[in-house]
Every structure is written in C-alpha cells, then in structure tokens.
C-alpha positions as CSV (number, residue, x, y, z in Angstrom):
1,M,107.9,103.9,113.9
2,T,107.1,103.1,110.3
3,L,108.7,105.9,108.2
4,A,111.4,103.7,106.9
5,T,111.5,100.2,105.5
6,H,112.8,97.1,107.2
7,P,115.3,95.0,105.3
8,F,112.7,92.3,104.8
9,D,113.8,88.7,104.4
10,D,110.2,87.8,103.7
11,D,107.3,89.8,102.5
12,K,104.9,90.3,105.4
13,L,103.7,93.2,107.5
14,R,105.0,93.0,111.1
15,E,103.3,93.8,114.3
16,E,105.8,95.7,116.5
17,C,105.2,94.3,120.0
18,G,103.2,92.5,122.7
19,V,102.7,93.4,126.3
20,F,101.9,91.4,129.4
21,G,101.6,92.1,133.2
22,I,100.5,90.3,136.3
23,I,100.1,91.2,139.9
24,G,99.2,89.0,142.9
25,K,101.2,85.8,142.1
26,D,104.5,84.9,143.8
27,S,105.7,83.4,140.4
28,A,104.8,86.6,138.5
29,G,108.2,86.7,136.6
30,A,107.8,83.1,135.4
31,M,104.1,83.6,134.4
32,T,105.2,86.7,132.5
33,A,107.7,84.7,130.6
34,L,105.0,82.2,129.7
35,G,102.7,85.0,128.6
36,L,105.4,86.4,126.4
37,H,105.9,83.0,124.8
38,A,102.2,83.2,123.8
39,L,102.8,86.7,122.3
40,Q,105.9,85.7,120.5
41,H,104.2,86.3,117.1
42,R,103.9,90.0,118.0
43,G,107.7,90.5,118.1
44,Q,110.6,88.2,117.6
45,E,113.7,90.4,117.9
46,A,113.9,91.2,121.6
47,A,112.1,90.6,125.0
48,G,112.3,91.9,128.5
49,I,110.7,91.5,131.9
50,V,110.7,93.7,135.0
51,S,109.5,92.4,138.4
52,F,109.0,93.8,141.9
53,D,109.4,91.9,145.1
54,G,108.1,94.5,147.6
55,E,111.5,96.2,148.0
56,H,113.4,96.0,144.8
57,F,112.9,95.9,141.1
58,H,114.5,93.1,139.1
59,S,114.9,92.9,135.3
60,H,116.2,90.9,132.4
61,H,116.4,92.1,128.8
62,G,117.7,90.3,125.8
63,I,118.1,90.3,122.1
64,G,116.3,87.4,120.3
65,Q,113.2,85.4,121.0
66,V,111.6,84.8,124.4
67,G,112.8,81.2,124.6
68,E,116.4,82.3,124.0
69,N,116.3,84.8,126.9
70,F,114.0,83.2,129.5
71,N,115.0,79.6,129.1
72,S,117.1,79.1,132.3
73,E,116.1,78.6,135.9
74,S,118.7,81.1,137.0
75,V,117.2,83.9,134.9
76,I,113.6,83.2,136.1
77,N,114.7,82.8,139.7
78,R,116.2,86.4,139.6
79,L,112.8,87.8,138.6
80,I,111.3,87.5,142.0
81,G,108.2,89.2,143.3
82,N,104.4,89.0,143.0
83,A,104.2,91.6,140.2
84,A,105.9,91.8,136.8
85,I,105.4,93.2,133.3
86,G,107.0,92.0,130.1
87,H,107.4,93.1,126.5
88,T,108.3,91.3,123.2
89,R,109.4,93.5,120.4
90,Y,109.8,93.7,116.7
91,S,111.9,96.6,115.4
92,T,111.3,98.4,112.2
93,T,114.8,99.2,111.1
94,G,118.3,100.0,112.2
95,E,120.2,98.5,115.1
96,T,118.7,96.0,117.6
97,A,120.2,97.6,120.7
98,L,119.8,96.3,124.2
99,R,119.2,99.9,125.4
100,N,115.9,99.9,123.4
101,V,114.5,96.7,124.7
102,Q,111.4,97.2,126.8
103,P,110.1,97.4,129.5
104,L,111.9,100.7,130.0
105,F,112.7,101.6,133.6
106,A,113.1,104.9,135.4
107,D,113.6,106.1,139.0
108,F,111.2,108.9,139.9
109,D,110.9,110.8,143.2
110,F,107.9,108.6,143.9
111,G,109.9,105.4,143.2
112,G,110.7,103.0,140.4
113,F,108.5,102.9,137.2
114,A,108.6,100.4,134.3
115,I,106.6,100.7,131.1
116,G,106.0,98.6,128.0
117,H,104.3,99.9,124.9
118,N,102.5,98.4,121.9
119,G,101.8,100.9,119.2
120,N,103.4,104.0,117.7
121,L,103.4,107.7,118.6
122,T,102.7,110.0,115.7
123,N,103.9,113.1,117.4
124,C,107.0,111.4,118.9
125,Y,109.6,113.6,117.1
126,T,107.8,116.8,117.9
127,L,107.6,115.9,121.6
128,H,111.2,114.7,121.6
129,K,112.5,118.0,120.2
130,Q,110.5,119.9,122.8
131,L,111.8,117.8,125.7
132,V,115.4,118.0,124.6
133,K,115.1,121.8,124.6
134,R,113.9,121.6,128.2
135,G,117.0,119.7,129.1
136,C,115.9,116.0,128.9
137,L,118.6,113.5,128.0
138,F,117.4,110.4,126.1
139,C,119.0,107.1,126.7
140,S,117.3,105.2,123.9
141,T,115.7,105.8,120.5
142,S,112.4,104.5,121.7
143,D,109.2,106.6,121.4
144,T,108.2,105.0,124.7
145,E,110.9,107.0,126.4
146,V,109.1,110.2,125.5
147,I,106.3,109.1,127.9
148,I,108.8,108.7,130.7
149,H,110.2,112.2,130.2
150,L,106.8,113.7,130.0
151,M,106.0,112.1,133.3
152,A,109.3,113.5,134.8
153,M,108.3,117.0,133.5
154,A,104.8,116.8,134.8
155,R,103.5,119.3,137.3
156,G,103.7,117.0,140.3
157,G,101.2,114.6,141.7
158,N,101.3,110.9,142.2
159,V,102.3,108.3,139.5
160,I,98.7,108.1,138.2
161,D,98.4,111.9,137.8
162,R,101.8,112.1,136.1
163,L,101.1,109.2,133.7
164,I,97.7,110.7,132.7
165,E,99.3,114.1,132.1
166,A,101.9,112.4,129.9
167,L,99.4,110.2,127.9
168,R,97.2,113.2,127.3
169,Q,100.1,114.8,125.3
170,I,100.9,111.9,123.0
171,E,99.2,111.1,119.7
172,G,98.9,107.9,117.9
173,A,98.2,104.3,118.9
174,W,99.2,103.0,122.3
175,S,98.4,100.2,124.7
176,V,100.7,100.3,127.7
177,V,101.4,98.3,130.8
178,C,103.3,99.9,133.7
179,L,104.7,98.6,136.9
180,T,105.2,100.6,140.1
181,Q,106.0,99.7,143.7
182,D,102.3,99.5,144.5
183,M,100.4,98.5,141.3
184,I,100.3,97.6,137.7
185,I,98.6,100.0,135.3
186,G,97.2,99.4,131.9
187,A,95.8,101.9,129.4
188,R,94.6,102.1,125.8
189,D,94.5,105.1,123.5
190,P,91.1,106.8,123.1
191,H,90.6,105.2,119.6
192,G,91.5,101.7,120.9
193,V,93.7,101.0,117.9
194,R,95.9,98.3,119.6
195,P,94.4,95.5,121.8
196,L,94.7,95.0,125.5
197,V,92.7,92.5,127.6
198,L,92.1,92.0,131.3
199,G,92.2,88.5,132.9
200,R,92.3,86.8,136.3
201,V,93.9,83.7,137.6
202,D,93.0,82.8,141.2
203,D,93.4,86.1,143.0
204,A,95.8,87.6,140.6
205,Y,95.0,90.1,137.8
206,V,96.5,90.0,134.4
207,L,96.9,92.4,131.4
208,A,97.9,91.1,128.0
209,S,97.8,92.1,124.3
210,E,95.8,89.0,123.5
211,T,93.6,86.3,125.2
212,C,96.0,83.5,124.1
213,A,98.5,84.9,126.7
214,L,95.8,84.4,129.3
215,D,95.2,80.8,128.2
216,V,98.8,79.8,128.6
217,I,98.8,80.6,132.3
218,G,95.3,79.3,133.0
219,A,93.8,82.7,133.5
220,D,90.2,83.6,132.7
221,F,89.3,86.4,130.4
222,V,87.5,89.2,132.2
223,R,87.0,91.8,129.5
224,D,88.8,94.1,127.1
225,V,90.3,97.2,128.5
226,E,88.2,99.8,126.8
227,P,89.5,102.5,124.4
228,G,90.5,105.5,126.5
229,E,90.4,103.5,129.7
230,L,93.1,103.4,132.4
231,V,93.0,100.4,134.8
232,I,94.8,100.2,138.1
233,L,95.6,96.7,139.5
234,D,96.8,96.6,143.1
235,G,96.5,92.9,143.5
236,K,93.1,93.1,145.3
237,E,90.8,94.9,142.9
238,V,90.6,96.7,139.6
239,Q,90.1,100.5,139.5
240,S,88.9,102.0,136.3
241,L,89.5,105.6,135.2
242,R,88.3,107.5,132.1
243,P,90.8,110.4,131.9
244,F,90.8,110.9,128.2
245,M,88.4,112.6,125.7
246,N,86.0,110.1,123.9
247,K,87.1,109.4,120.4
248,P,85.6,107.2,117.6
249,H,86.5,103.6,118.0
250,K,89.1,102.6,115.5
251,F,90.5,99.1,116.3
252,C,93.0,97.9,113.7
253,I,91.2,95.6,111.3
254,F,94.5,93.9,110.3
255,E,94.6,92.3,113.7
256,Y,91.8,90.0,112.5
257,I,93.4,89.5,109.1
258,Y,96.9,88.6,110.2
259,F,98.4,89.9,113.4
260,A,96.5,88.3,116.2
261,R,96.9,84.6,116.9
262,P,93.9,82.7,115.5
263,D,93.1,81.2,118.9
264,S,92.7,84.7,120.4
265,S,89.4,86.5,120.9
266,V,89.7,90.2,120.2
267,E,87.1,92.8,121.1
268,G,84.4,90.1,121.4
269,R,85.3,88.4,118.1
270,S,87.0,85.1,117.5
271,V,90.0,85.8,115.3
272,Y,89.8,82.3,113.7
273,E,86.1,82.8,113.0
274,M,86.6,86.2,111.5
275,R,89.3,84.7,109.2
276,K,87.0,81.9,108.1
277,N,84.3,84.5,107.4
278,I,86.7,86.5,105.3
279,G,87.3,83.3,103.2
280,V,83.5,82.9,102.8
281,E,83.1,86.4,101.6
282,L,86.1,86.1,99.3
283,A,84.6,83.0,97.7
284,R,81.3,84.8,97.1
285,E,83.0,87.9,95.6
286,T,85.7,86.2,93.5
287,P,84.7,82.8,92.4
288,V,86.8,80.8,89.9
289,E,86.7,77.3,88.5
290,A,89.4,75.2,90.1
291,D,90.2,71.8,91.5
292,I,91.8,72.6,94.9
293,V,92.0,75.4,97.5
294,V,95.5,75.7,99.0
295,P,96.4,78.0,101.8
296,V,99.7,79.8,102.0
297,P,100.6,78.7,105.5
298,D,100.1,79.5,108.2
299,S,98.1,82.7,108.1
300,G,96.1,81.8,105.0
301,V,94.7,78.6,106.5
302,P,91.4,79.8,108.1
303,S,90.4,81.9,105.1
304,A,91.3,79.1,102.8
305,I,89.0,76.8,104.8
306,G,86.2,79.3,104.6
307,Y,86.8,79.7,100.8
308,A,86.7,76.0,100.3
309,Q,83.5,75.5,102.3
310,E,81.7,78.3,100.6
311,S,82.8,77.3,97.0
312,G,82.5,73.6,97.5
313,I,86.1,73.1,96.1
314,S,88.4,70.6,97.8
315,F,90.8,72.0,100.5
316,D,94.2,70.5,100.9
317,F,97.7,71.5,102.2
318,G,99.4,71.9,98.8
319,I,102.2,73.9,100.5
320,I,104.0,72.6,103.6
321,R,105.7,75.1,105.9
322,N,109.0,74.4,107.7
323,H,108.4,75.8,111.2
324,Y,112.0,75.4,112.3
325,V,113.6,78.1,110.1
326,G,113.9,81.4,111.8
327,R,114.3,84.8,110.3
328,T,117.9,85.1,111.5
329,F,118.9,82.0,109.6
330,I,118.5,83.7,106.2
331,Q,121.6,85.6,105.3
332,P,121.4,88.9,103.4
333,T,122.9,87.7,100.2
334,D,121.0,87.7,96.9
335,R,121.6,83.9,96.4
336,I,120.5,82.8,99.8
337,R,117.7,85.3,100.0
338,H,116.3,83.9,96.7
339,L,116.2,80.5,98.3
340,G,114.5,81.8,101.4
341,V,111.0,80.9,100.4
342,K,111.9,77.3,99.7
343,L,113.5,77.1,103.2
344,K,110.2,78.1,104.7
345,H,107.7,76.6,102.2
346,N,107.7,73.6,99.9
347,A,105.1,72.5,97.4
348,N,103.3,69.2,98.1
349,R,103.6,68.0,94.5
350,R,101.3,65.0,94.7
351,F,98.3,67.2,95.6
352,I,98.7,70.0,93.1
353,E,100.3,68.4,90.0
354,G,97.9,68.8,87.0
355,K,95.3,70.7,89.0
356,R,93.8,74.2,88.8
357,V,95.0,75.7,92.1
358,I,93.5,78.5,94.2
359,L,96.2,79.9,96.5
360,V,94.8,81.8,99.5
361,D,97.0,84.3,101.4
362,D,96.4,87.1,103.9
363,S,98.1,90.0,102.0
364,I,100.5,91.1,99.4
365,V,103.0,93.7,100.4
366,R,105.9,93.9,98.0
367,G,104.9,90.9,96.0
368,T,108.3,89.2,96.1
369,T,107.2,86.2,98.2
370,S,104.0,85.8,96.3
371,T,106.0,85.6,93.1
372,K,108.2,82.9,94.4
373,I,105.4,80.9,95.8
374,V,103.4,81.0,92.6
375,K,106.5,79.9,90.7
376,M,107.1,77.1,93.2
377,V,103.5,75.8,92.7
378,R,103.8,76.0,88.9
379,D,107.1,74.2,89.0
380,A,105.3,71.4,91.0
381,G,103.0,70.9,88.0
382,A,99.9,73.1,88.7
383,K,97.9,73.5,85.5
384,E,96.5,76.9,86.6
385,V,97.3,79.2,89.6
386,H,94.7,81.6,90.9
387,M,95.5,83.7,93.9
388,R,92.9,85.1,96.4
389,I,93.9,87.5,99.1
390,S,91.9,87.8,102.4
391,S,92.6,91.6,102.7
392,P,92.0,94.5,100.3
393,P,95.1,95.8,98.5
394,T,97.6,97.4,100.9
395,R,98.2,100.7,99.2
396,H,99.2,102.9,102.2
397,S,101.7,102.9,105.0
398,C,100.7,102.3,108.6
399,F,101.8,104.9,111.2
400,Y,100.1,103.2,114.2
401,G,102.4,100.4,115.2
402,I,102.8,98.2,112.1
403,D,106.0,97.9,110.2
404,T,105.0,98.9,106.7
405,P,107.2,99.8,103.7
406,Q,106.9,103.3,102.2
407,P,104.1,103.5,99.7
408,E,106.3,103.4,96.6
409,K,107.5,99.9,97.7
410,L,104.0,98.6,98.1
411,L,103.0,96.6,95.0
412,A,99.3,97.7,95.2
413,H,100.3,101.4,95.5
414,N,102.0,101.3,92.1
415,Y,100.0,98.6,90.1
416,T,96.5,97.7,89.3
417,V,95.2,94.3,90.3
418,E,95.7,93.1,86.7
419,Q,99.3,94.4,86.6
420,M,99.9,92.8,90.0
421,S,98.6,89.5,88.6
422,R,101.1,89.6,85.7
423,F,103.9,90.6,88.1
424,I,103.3,87.7,90.4
425,G,102.6,85.3,87.5
426,T,99.0,84.1,88.3
427,D,96.2,83.2,85.9
428,S,94.0,85.5,88.1
429,L,94.4,87.6,91.2
430,A,91.6,89.0,93.4
431,F,91.3,90.7,96.8
432,I,88.4,90.9,99.1
433,S,86.6,94.2,98.9
434,L,86.6,96.6,101.7
435,T,82.9,96.2,102.0
436,G,83.3,92.4,102.0
437,L,85.9,92.6,104.7
438,Y,83.4,94.6,106.9
439,R,80.7,92.1,106.2
440,A,83.0,89.3,107.4
441,M,83.4,91.3,110.7
442,G,79.6,91.2,111.1
443,E,79.0,94.7,109.9
444,T,76.4,95.4,107.2
445,D,78.6,97.8,105.4
446,R,81.6,100.2,105.9
447,N,80.6,103.6,107.2
448,A,82.5,105.8,104.7
449,Q,82.1,108.9,106.9
450,N,83.2,107.2,110.1
451,P,84.7,103.7,109.5
452,Q,84.1,101.2,112.3
453,F,87.8,100.1,112.2
454,C,91.1,101.6,111.3
455,D,91.7,100.5,107.8
456,A,94.1,103.2,106.7
457,C,96.6,100.8,105.1
458,F,93.8,100.0,102.6
459,S,91.8,103.2,102.4
460,G,94.3,105.9,103.2
461,D,91.8,107.2,105.8
462,Y,94.0,108.0,108.8
463,P,91.9,108.4,111.9
464,I,94.7,109.9,114.1
465,S,96.7,113.0,113.3
466,L,100.1,112.4,111.7
467,T,101.8,115.3,113.3
468,D,105.4,114.3,112.7
469,L,104.8,113.3,109.1
470,N,103.1,116.5,108.3
471,S,105.7,118.7,110.0
472,N,108.2,118.9,107.1
473,I,110.9,117.1,109.1
474,P,114.4,117.4,107.5
475,Q,115.3,114.2,105.7
476,G,118.5,113.8,107.8
477,E,116.4,113.7,111.0
478,L,114.1,110.9,109.9
479,S,116.6,108.4,111.4
480,F,115.2,109.2,114.8
481,L,111.7,108.4,113.6
482,A,112.9,105.3,111.9
483,K,114.2,103.9,115.1
484,A,111.6,105.3,117.5
485,S,110.0,102.0,118.4
486,E,113.3,100.2,119.0
C-alpha cells in the first residue's frame, strides 16, 4: 500500500513487486529464479518461489535480493517440479517480515494454491474488516491475503470459479500469477494498470511482469495478457477467459518513464525507445544553451540521449554510478545518509569543469537527491547547471502499487517549478509537459476526458475508486494499510 512513507535512503519512487511463472519445464524452479533475477529492479527486499512436482508443493522464501536467497544448488534442488511461480517484492514501510514474503500459499479443499501479486488493492481495508467479522484469521499484513480469504469464503466451485469470484470483489491494480496442482493462472485487472506478459520456451508457457524476464530464459514473447483477461496454462495450451466487466485501459505511464527495464517491451512499445522519445520532446519543449548533456544514471540515460540528439548538444557521462552499493549499506544516520549520494554517484570532473551542464533525470520526488547531485556537479566546476526532468511534476500519491510519499512530502505538491529550482540549486529547471509525455508515447494528445494511461501521480485523475482512502479510516488503523503490500 502507499498511504505511508518509506524511510527513503534515496529519492526515487519504487515499484512494489514483480511476478513470474512457468509450467511445462522440469527445471521450473531454476528458471523462475532466473526470471526473478531479471525482475530484481521491481523489488529488492524479499523474494520467494513455490513449485509443484505432481504430488507436493515446495517453497523457499527469503529476505533480501534474489541472488542472496537463490544462489545455492541445495535451494534450487529443493524446488523440484515442472511448474513454479515466483515473486520479488519491495515493501512500503514497517517490518520486512518473512510471513509477508510472496508467493502466499494456502490449502483449500480442492488442494494447494499459491499466489503472487503485483499492484495494490484500494479496498483492502474494507474487505479485511468484513472478512474478520466473518471469522477469517489473517497470517500476514499483505493485501494479497485478502484474495485468499475471499476464495475460501466463495460459494463453492472449482479453483477458477473461486478465484474469479474473489477478483470480482477487489478494487485497485493487480496482476497476479497463481499455482495449483493442475495449472498456472495469470490475470490482470480490467484497467490493466500493471503489466503481465505471456511467453513460450520450447513446449513450456511463461508469465512474467516484463519481457526482459522472458529473454533471460530464452523464451519467446507471445503477447501481453490483456486487461481484464484471465489465462489458464496447463502445460499444453493457453485458455483465455474474460470474466470481468470492460473498463477503460489505464496502463501506468510511469512504467515507461522509470519502472520497467529499458530492454523490455511493454504493451507493444519499447521502453528504451519511449524514454529516448521523451528526451526528444523535452528538448523541443525546454531548450537551453549549454555545452554538455549529462544523464543522472542509470534511469536518465535514454532520455538524455534523446535530448542530446534533438538539441545537437554533446552527450557525455559527467556522473558515474557505483553499481556495487546496495540500499542496505547506507545506515540511517544523518552523517552517513548525507554521504549516500556520493557513495552511489560521483562527478566526472574532467568532462564538466567549466561547462554549462544539462542534467537529465527521470523524476523529482522529495528533491533531496537532486539537491545533492546539483551541488556535486557545481563542486566539480560546472559553470551552469540546468536540470531537465523526463516526467511531469509528481504532485500526487499513487495508490495502485507504487511506493509514493504523502503529498505534503512531494516537492512539486508544495512548490512551483521556479521555487523547486531555487530549492535544488539549479540555474533552470523544467519538466516535460503532460501533453509532451503523451506525444512521446505516440499519442497526438492526452484525452482529458478519458486519459489513455494512468497518470494520477501527475494529474490527480485517479481512474479507480479509492474506497479505503475515502472511508474516513481512523488514524490508528492506518498501520494495516501502510503494511498491506508486505
């Protein structure tokens, strides 16, 4: 959930999780581990895999990154079977507890059932309260467990019927992968906010949050799972159901700006190409005289390339990133936190000293990291520092699966662009317009009455009901919501 802030040690929005599933391969557990490696950018705090060997389910869950938990032959050898699903998670706040690590598993009268979920349920608290009154006992603080209890309370039927009945009751954004004794199931919410793709390797079928996870195991991309679609993979064929009401398509536009890996293709668009297009539009909208275009690595690189190509200004890596510093290394003390940016980024003085520099980054959240990076570039001798941002100002919280600070802690919610520029210390600051962002996506304009994407973090136009947020929940009970995606 996203109703409370994370104790950020950097200044980026965070995707909450990635999902993966495969059926029809004897090495399904090992392939799932590889798939999760490719999806590591979608969640770095915990990972889990559940497999099925025809008789028994096997699982391994751990706190930390995929490589820390699935790096031994003994662990992989325990995940036997020709079907498996996996999940990599980023929590929003509070404890990182093993009981919350997905996939979650439950024993039903029809057999075992495991589920992994990417997204966020906006009526989680409301449903949780109703289920507790009906006698349900929750073992985690995960909104995903609500789905399991809704299935348990369903009016009978097979696993598909129960899952459909449960999913029809939830609101928000969800892409799920599920494992049973007979099949793997994948589904996306009717608005299609979060991604889910279908692939094939030899005779095996694969589900994943992004195509980069297909690439790592040598699978071919088949198609996107459509919004409101439920796919059933039994190892032989793909069955498609459309059990949910049609809704306007609202894919998260921030996936193209930052969250998805640049080598992924999402909903028919190359993420890398879209980011370069954003840079082109940004250069057209916000030109400035300068000597060098410098990306804030790594997410600012494609847009900086596009900006440089369109403007004719030289591109260079004026900031170098240290890829071997993890989030857990930075300790929560003011002195060490202050040094955190220099641990991750260092100015390449020779290329920026005495020059007018354009810094290109993907977003500004609180502004703390941007401030330190601008100071670092100035200290390295830059004559001028101009910052260009490849997203519109982030003025609103996300409630659909992205870890976002509360509005009062978002710099753009409180300040004008000119005030933000003074706060960060730039000679100029500019963001791509919402219209320019849509042009970069290949649209002629943004449909104000029915936007083609979910852009609520920029516009405040929330396409899905915020039932819990609008229910006057007592402040003391917000802790459940704050931990719901853990």
